[in-house]
DRENTORKOL-3810 file (N, C-alpha, C; in nm, 4 decimals):
REM DRENTORKOL-3810
@n.u->-0.7817; n.v->-0.3314; n.w->-1.2503; ca.u->-0.8149; ca.v->-0.3849; ca.w->-1.1205; c.u->-0.6937; c.v->-0.3655; c.w->-1.0282
@n.u->-0.7192; n.v->-0.3229; n.w->-0.9076; ca.u->-0.6121; ca.v->-0.3022; ca.w->-0.8108; c.u->-0.5411; c.v->-0.4332; c.w->-0.7769
@n.u->-0.4104; n.v->-0.4246; n.w->-0.7614; ca.u->-0.3314; ca.v->-0.5425; ca.w->-0.7260; c.u->-0.3529; c.v->-0.5859; c.w->-0.5816
@n.u->-0.3810; n.v->-0.4916; n.w->-0.4931; ca.u->-0.3905; ca.v->-0.5190; ca.w->-0.3495; c.u->-0.2604; c.v->-0.5829; c.w->-0.3007
@n.u->-0.1537; n.v->-0.5064; n.w->-0.3098; ca.u->-0.0214; ca.v->-0.5552; ca.w->-0.2709; c.u->-0.0172; c.v->-0.5890; c.w->-0.1226
@n.u->0.0636; n.v->-0.6902; n.w->-0.0859; ca.u->0.0559; ca.v->-0.7473; ca.w->0.0483; c.u->0.1376; c.v->-0.6814; c.w->0.1590
@n.u->0.2108; n.v->-0.5723; n.w->0.1286; ca.u->0.2977; ca.v->-0.5157; ca.w->0.2322; c.u->0.3260; c.v->-0.3684; c.w->0.2092
@n.u->0.3769; n.v->-0.3060; n.w->0.3156; ca.u->0.4191; ca.v->-0.1665; ca.w->0.3071; c.u->0.5568; c.v->-0.1615; c.w->0.2427
@n.u->0.5714; n.v->-0.0789; n.w->0.1410; ca.u->0.7003; ca.v->-0.0660; ca.w->0.0722; c.u->0.8072; c.v->-0.0060; c.w->0.1626
@n.u->0.7657; n.v->0.0639; n.w->0.2648; ca.u->0.8591; ca.v->0.1351; ca.w->0.3508; c.u->0.9093; c.v->0.0476; c.w->0.4663
@n.u->0.8180; n.v->-0.0129; n.w->0.5430; ca.u->0.8582; ca.v->-0.0892; ca.w->0.6622; c.u->0.8346; c.v->-0.2393; c.w->0.6490
@n.u->0.7762; n.v->-0.2846; n.w->0.5393; ca.u->0.7484; ca.v->-0.4248; ca.w->0.5093; c.u->0.6386; c.v->-0.4869; c.w->0.5961
@n.u->0.5594; n.v->-0.4039; n.w->0.6621; ca.u->0.4470; ca.v->-0.4543; ca.w->0.7425; c.u->0.3475; c.v->-0.5247; c.w->0.6516
@n.u->0.2928; n.v->-0.6365; n.w->0.6980; ca.u->0.1911; ca.v->-0.7078; ca.w->0.6219; c.u->0.0638; c.v->-0.6249; c.w->0.6146
@n.u->0.0051; n.v->-0.6195; n.w->0.4960; ca.u->-0.1202; ca.v->-0.5481; ca.w->0.4732; c.u->-0.2145; c.v->-0.6396; c.w->0.3959
@n.u->-0.2875; n.v->-0.7258; n.w->0.4672; ca.u->-0.3788; ca.v->-0.8180; ca.w->0.3994; c.u->-0.4881; c.v->-0.7416; c.w->0.3237
@n.u->-0.5558; n.v->-0.8069; n.w->0.2325; ca.u->-0.6558; ca.v->-0.7401; ca.w->0.1480; c.u->-0.7638; c.v->-0.6659; c.w->0.2263
@n.u->-0.7943; n.v->-0.7105; n.w->0.3463; ca.u->-0.9007; ca.v->-0.6493; ca.w->0.4262; c.u->-0.8494; c.v->-0.5393; c.w->0.5207
@n.u->-0.7221; n.v->-0.5053; n.w->0.5120; ca.u->-0.6626; ca.v->-0.4072; ca.w->0.6030; c.u->-0.7171; c.v->-0.2659; c.w->0.5807
@n.u->-0.7572; n.v->-0.2026; n.w->0.6885; ca.u->-0.8005; ca.v->-0.0627; ca.w->0.6829; c.u->-0.6809; c.v->0.0314; c.w->0.6939
@n.u->-0.5630; n.v->-0.0228; n.w->0.7178; ca.u->-0.4420; ca.v->0.0574; ca.w->0.7335; c.u->-0.3613; c.v->0.0729; c.w->0.6053
@n.u->-0.4038; n.v->0.0127; n.w->0.4965; ca.u->-0.3293; ca.v->0.0222; ca.w->0.3704; c.u->-0.3584; c.v->0.1551; c.w->0.3008
@n.u->-0.2533; n.v->0.2184; n.w->0.2511; ca.u->-0.2648; ca.v->0.3433; ca.w->0.1763; c.u->-0.1981; c.v->0.3227; c.w->0.0406
@n.u->-0.2573; n.v->0.3810; n.w->-0.0658; ca.u->-0.2022; ca.v->0.3670; ca.w->-0.2002; c.u->-0.2016; c.v->0.5011; c.w->-0.2727
@n.u->-0.1161; n.v->0.5090; n.w->-0.3752; ca.u->-0.1181; ca.v->0.6244; ca.w->-0.4655; c.u->-0.1863; c.v->0.5779; c.w->-0.5936
@n.u->-0.1927; n.v->0.6645; n.w->-0.6933; ca.u->-0.2602; ca.v->0.6273; ca.w->-0.8183; c.u->-0.1861; c.v->0.5201; c.w->-0.8977
@n.u->-0.0585; n.v->0.4938; n.w->-0.8613; ca.u->0.0176; ca.v->0.3874; ca.w->-0.9268; c.u->0.0150; c.v->0.2583; c.w->-0.8451
@n.u->-0.0602; n.v->0.2586; n.w->-0.7371; ca.u->-0.0775; ca.v->0.1446; ca.w->-0.6477; c.u->0.0429; c.v->0.1167; c.w->-0.5593
@n.u->0.1374; n.v->0.2107; n.w->-0.5489; ca.u->0.2427; ca.v->0.1960; ca.w->-0.4491; c.u->0.1691; c.v->0.1846; c.w->-0.3159
@n.u->0.2145; n.v->0.0958; n.w->-0.2299; ca.u->0.1376; ca.v->0.0625; ca.w->-0.1104; c.u->0.2188; c.v->0.0850; c.w->0.0161
@n.u->0.1550; n.v->0.1484; n.w->0.1135; ca.u->0.2193; ca.v->0.1808; ca.w->0.2406; c.u->0.1212; c.v->0.1603; c.w->0.3545
@n.u->0.1730; n.v->0.1390; n.w->0.4742; ca.u->0.0866; ca.v->0.1302; ca.w->0.5910; c.u->0.0490; c.v->0.2717; c.w->0.6342
@n.u->-0.0554; n.v->0.2837; n.w->0.7130; ca.u->-0.1046; ca.v->0.4132; ca.w->0.7582; c.u->0.0024; c.v->0.4900; c.w->0.8341
@n.u->0.0769; n.v->0.4192; n.w->0.9205; ca.u->0.1781; ca.v->0.4862; ca.w->1.0014; c.u->0.2868; c.v->0.5502; c.w->0.9154
@n.u->0.3378; n.v->0.4782; n.w->0.8165; ca.u->0.4408; ca.v->0.5336; ca.w->0.7284; c.u->0.3827; c.v->0.6438; c.w->0.6405
@n.u->0.2620; n.v->0.6211; n.w->0.5864; ca.u->0.1997; ca.v->0.7186; ca.w->0.4969; c.u->0.1754; c.v->0.8515; c.w->0.5676
@n.u->0.1220; n.v->0.8458; n.w->0.6876; ca.u->0.0892; ca.v->0.9689; ca.w->0.7594; c.u->0.2098; c.v->1.0263; c.w->0.8330
@n.u->0.3061; n.v->0.9417; n.w->0.8644; ca.u->0.4234; ca.v->0.9857; ca.w->0.9383; c.u->0.5327; c.v->1.0369; c.w->0.8482
@n.u->0.6320; n.v->0.9530; n.w->0.8253; ca.u->0.7512; ca.v->0.9929; ca.w->0.7503; c.u->0.7208; c.v->1.0427; c.w->0.6091
@n.u->0.6140; n.v->0.9923; n.w->0.5477; ca.u->0.5839; ca.v->1.0298; ca.w->0.4092; c.u->0.4928; c.v->1.1518; c.w->0.3979
@n.u->0.4350; n.v->1.1944; n.w->0.5068; ca.u->0.3522; ca.v->1.3146; ca.w->0.5046; c.u->0.2358; c.v->1.3096; c.w->0.4082
@n.u->0.1835; n.v->1.1888; n.w->0.3806; ca.u->0.0671; ca.v->1.1748; ca.w->0.2940; c.u->0.0958; c.v->1.1729; c.w->0.1452
@n.u->0.2254; n.v->1.1660; n.w->0.1084; ca.u->0.2623; ca.v->1.1652; ca.w->-0.0334; c.u->0.3538; c.v->1.0478; c.w->-0.0661
@n.u->0.3328; n.v->0.9891; n.w->-0.1817; ca.u->0.4122; ca.v->0.8755; ca.w->-0.2271; c.u->0.5564; c.v->0.9199; c.w->-0.2546
@n.u->0.6550; n.v->0.8475; n.w->-0.2018; ca.u->0.7943; ca.v->0.8835; ca.w->-0.2274; c.u->0.8385; c.v->0.8520; c.w->-0.3705
@n.u->0.7604; n.v->0.7727; n.w->-0.4416; ca.u->0.7953; ca.v->0.7344; ca.w->-0.5778; c.u->0.7444; c.v->0.8344; c.w->-0.6817
@n.u->0.6198; n.v->0.8811; n.w->-0.6650; ca.u->0.5592; ca.v->0.9693; ca.w->-0.7661; c.u->0.5149; c.v->1.1038; c.w->-0.7100
@n.u->0.5249; n.v->1.1214; n.w->-0.5816; ca.u->0.4808; ca.v->1.2397; ca.w->-0.5057; c.u->0.3290; c.v->1.2569; c.w->-0.5031
@n.u->0.2557; n.v->1.1570; n.w->-0.5514; ca.u->0.1093; ca.v->1.1627; ca.w->-0.5497; c.u->0.0531; c.v->1.1446; c.w->-0.4098
@n.u->-0.0744; n.v->1.1760; n.w->-0.3968; ca.u->-0.1456; ca.v->1.1637; ca.w->-0.2705; c.u->-0.1628; c.v->1.0166; c.w->-0.2325
@n.u->-0.1487; n.v->0.9871; n.w->-0.1044; ca.u->-0.1740; ca.v->0.8532; ca.w->-0.0527; c.u->-0.3119; c.v->0.8520; c.w->0.0124
@n.u->-0.3963; n.v->0.7589; n.w->-0.0317; ca.u->-0.5329; ca.v->0.7475; ca.w->0.0195; c.u->-0.5578; c.v->0.6042; c.w->0.0656
@n.u->-0.6650; n.v->0.5860; n.w->0.1463; ca.u->-0.6957; ca.v->0.4516; ca.w->0.1954; c.u->-0.7293; c.v->0.3600; c.w->0.0778
@n.u->-0.6685; n.v->0.2422; n.w->0.0804; ca.u->-0.6943; ca.v->0.1433; ca.w->-0.0249; c.u->-0.8320; c.v->0.0815; c.w->-0.0017
@n.u->-0.9137; n.v->0.0704; n.w->-0.1067; ca.u->-1.0443; ca.v->0.0072; ca.w->-0.0894; c.u->-1.0300; c.v->-0.1420; c.w->-0.0587
@n.u->-1.1324; n.v->-0.1947; n.w->0.0035; ca.u->-1.1341; ca.v->-0.3371; ca.w->0.0385; c.u->-1.2184; c.v->-0.4118; c.w->-0.0638
@n.u->-1.1608; n.v->-0.5178; n.w->-0.1173; ca.u->-1.2334; ca.v->-0.6026; ca.w->-0.2124; c.u->-1.3131; c.v->-0.7048; c.w->-0.1307
@n.u->-1.4416; n.v->-0.7191; n.w->-0.1559; ca.u->-1.5219; ca.v->-0.8161; ca.w->-0.0814; c.u->-1.4637; c.v->-0.9576; c.w->-0.0922
@n.u->-1.4779; n.v->-1.0323; n.w->0.0145; ca.u->-1.4201; ca.v->-1.1664; ca.w->0.0232; c.u->-1.4621; c.v->-1.2553; c.w->-0.0925
@n.u->-1.5891; n.v->-1.2514; n.w->-0.1306; ca.u->-1.6346; ca.v->-1.3376; ca.w->-0.2404; c.u->-1.5679; c.v->-1.2992; c.w->-0.3731
@n.u->-1.5296; n.v->-1.1718; n.w->-0.3884; ca.u->-1.4616; ca.v->-1.1277; ca.w->-0.5106; c.u->-1.3137; c.v->-1.1642; c.w->-0.5101
@n.u->-1.2570; n.v->-1.1767; n.w->-0.3901; ca.u->-1.1164; ca.v->-1.2190; ca.w->-0.3804; c.u->-1.0960; c.v->-1.3605; c.w->-0.4339
@n.u->-1.2001; n.v->-1.4426; n.w->-0.4273; ca.u->-1.1893; ca.v->-1.5783; ca.w->-0.4800; c.u->-1.1648; c.v->-1.5759; c.w->-0.6307
@n.u->-1.2311; n.v->-1.4863; n.w->-0.6994; ca.u->-1.2175; ca.v->-1.4762; ca.w->-0.8443; c.u->-1.1003; c.v->-1.3869; c.w->-0.8851
@n.u->-1.0747; n.v->-1.2837; n.w->-0.8049; ca.u->-0.9688; ca.v->-1.1864; ca.w->-0.8341; c.u->-0.8823; c.v->-1.1706; c.w->-0.7096
@n.u->-0.7920; n.v->-1.2657; n.w->-0.6848; ca.u->-0.7119; ca.v->-1.2632; ca.w->-0.5614; c.u->-0.6151; c.v->-1.1455; c.w->-0.5548
@n.u->-0.5784; n.v->-1.1134; n.w->-0.4323; ca.u->-0.4804; ca.v->-1.0076; ca.w->-0.4079; c.u->-0.3429; c.v->-1.0534; c.w->-0.4567
@n.u->-0.2580; n.v->-0.9580; n.w->-0.4833; ca.u->-0.1214; ca.v->-0.9873; ca.w->-0.5271; c.u->-0.0408; c.v->-1.0503; c.w->-0.4139
@n.u->0.0549; n.v->-1.1321; n.w->-0.4491; ca.u->0.1486; ca.v->-1.1885; ca.w->-0.3516; c.u->0.2887; c.v->-1.1299; c.w->-0.3701
@n.u->0.3032; n.v->-1.0427; n.w->-0.4688; ca.u->0.4334; ca.v->-0.9820; ca.w->-0.4996; c.u->0.4638; c.v->-0.8729; c.w->-0.3980
@n.u->0.5695; n.v->-0.8945; n.w->-0.3197; ca.u->0.6095; ca.v->-0.7988; ca.w->-0.2182; c.u->0.7102; c.v->-0.7004; c.w->-0.2765
@n.u->0.6891; n.v->-0.5725; n.w->-0.2485; ca.u->0.7829; ca.v->-0.4677; ca.w->-0.2873; c.u->0.8307; c.v->-0.4033; c.w->-0.1582
@n.u->0.9606; n.v->-0.4085; n.w->-0.1351; ca.u->1.0181; ca.v->-0.3536; ca.w->-0.0126; c.u->1.1469; c.v->-0.2820; c.w->-0.0475
@n.u->1.1621; n.v->-0.1629; n.w->0.0044; ca.u->1.2813; ca.v->-0.0846; ca.w->-0.0202; c.u->1.3648; c.v->-0.0860; c.w->0.1076
@n.u->1.4669; n.v->-0.1717; n.w->0.1131; ca.u->1.5456; ca.v->-0.1849; ca.w->0.2361; c.u->1.6102; c.v->-0.0552; c.w->0.2819
@n.u->1.6305; n.v->0.0396; n.w->0.1903; ca.u->1.6891; ca.v->0.1675; ca.w->0.2292; c.u->1.5892; c.v->0.2566; c.w->0.3016
@n.u->1.4642; n.v->0.2129; n.w->0.3094; ca.u->1.3630; ca.v->0.2913; ca.w->0.3782; c.u->1.2968; c.v->0.3913; c.w->0.2868
@n.u->1.2164; n.v->0.4753; n.w->0.3445; ca.u->1.1408; ca.v->0.5736; ca.w->0.2679; c.u->1.1713; c.v->0.7126; c.w->0.3203
@n.u->1.1651; n.v->0.8055; n.w->0.2315; ca.u->1.1834; ca.v->0.9449; ca.w->0.2690; c.u->1.0895; c.v->1.0298; c.w->0.1862
@n.u->1.0441; n.v->1.1356; n.w->0.2422; ca.u->0.9582; ca.v->1.2285; ca.w->0.1717; c.u->1.0386; c.v->1.2942; c.w->0.0612
@n.u->0.9811; n.v->1.3041; n.w->-0.0587; ca.u->1.0522; ca.v->1.3674; ca.w->-0.1706; c.u->1.0165; c.v->1.5124; c.w->-0.1822
END
């Protein structure tokens, strides 16, 4: 099950579970649309995998399977690998 991480690893922007701007790789590294399409060029800086729009978990399912609260932020910023 996806963690639905709460922020962009690059700029620390909040990305709530219902955000259409969240992008993830196959390892669930999470970025905002602006960072993913901009500085990262559509690829994860951690694994070089493709970044795609994160699916939205329906609200009633969030009650049983809540989104993660663990924030991952890289203060050094992100760079394309």
